[in-house]
C-alpha positions in Angstrom: 83.5 153.5 107.4 80.2 151.8 108.1 79.4 151.5 104.4 82.7 149.8 103.6 82.0 147.3 106.4 78.5 146.5 105.2 79.7 146.1 101.6 82.3 143.5 102.7 79.8 141.5 104.6 77.7 140.9 101.5 80.7 139.1 99.9 81.1 136.5 102.7 79.6 133.2 101.7 78.1 131.3 104.6 78.4 127.6 104.7 75.3 125.5 105.2 75.2 123.2 108.2 74.9 119.6 106.8 74.5 117.6 103.7 73.2 114.0 104.1 73.2 111.2 101.6 72.4 107.5 101.6 74.3 105.7 98.8 74.3 102.6 96.8 76.8 100.3 98.4 79.3 99.3 95.7 83.0 99.8 95.9 83.1 101.9 92.7 80.0 103.9 93.8 81.8 104.8 97.0 85.0 105.9 95.3 83.1 107.9 92.7 80.8 109.5 95.3 83.8 110.7 97.3 85.1 112.6 94.2 81.7 114.2 93.7 81.2 115.1 97.3 84.6 116.7 97.6 83.1 119.5 95.4 80.6 120.3 98.2 83.2 120.9 100.9 83.2 124.7 100.4 79.4 124.8 100.8 78.8 122.5 103.9 80.2 122.3 107.4 79.4 118.6 107.6 78.7 115.9 105.0 77.0 112.8 106.4 77.2 109.6 104.4 75.4 106.3 105.0 75.1 103.0 103.1 71.6 102.0 102.1 70.8 98.5 103.5 67.8 98.2 101.2 70.1 98.3 98.1 72.5 95.8 99.8 69.6 93.5 100.5 68.4 93.7 96.9 71.8 92.7 95.5 73.3 90.4 98.1 70.2 88.7 99.7 71.3 86.5 102.6 74.7 88.0 103.1 73.4 91.5 103.9 75.1 91.9 107.3 78.4 90.5 106.2 78.6 92.8 103.1 77.3 95.8 105.1 80.1 95.3 107.6 82.6 95.1 104.8 81.4 98.1 102.9 81.2 100.2 106.1 84.8 99.4 106.9 85.7 100.3 103.3 83.7 103.5 103.6 85.7 104.5 106.7 88.7 104.9 104.4 86.9 107.5 102.4 84.6 109.2 104.9 86.4 109.5 108.2 88.1 112.9 107.6 86.3 116.1 108.3 83.9 117.3 107.1 82.8 113.8 106.4 80.9 111.6 108.9 79.9 108.0 108.2 76.6 107.2 109.8 74.1 104.3 110.1 71.1 106.5 109.3 
C-alpha cells in the first residue's frame, strides 16, 4: 500500500506561490497580457500585475498621473479576479 501512495504523490504538480509582472500601460497591451497570463493560472497561486510609471512617463509626459489613474481603473476590469492582484509595485 505504501508504494502505491508514494507513486501517486509524484504525479501531483505543486503550484508556485506568485508570479509578478510590471507591464507597458497601453489598452491593447493590457488586454493582450491578460490572455497570455491566463495560461499561467494552473502554475501559480497568485499573479501580481502592476503598470510601469516609467513607460507612462516616456509616452505621456506631463499627464502621467491622469493616465496612470485611467489605466489603473481599466486594469481593475482585467486583474481583479483571483488569482490576479493589481498592485502599485
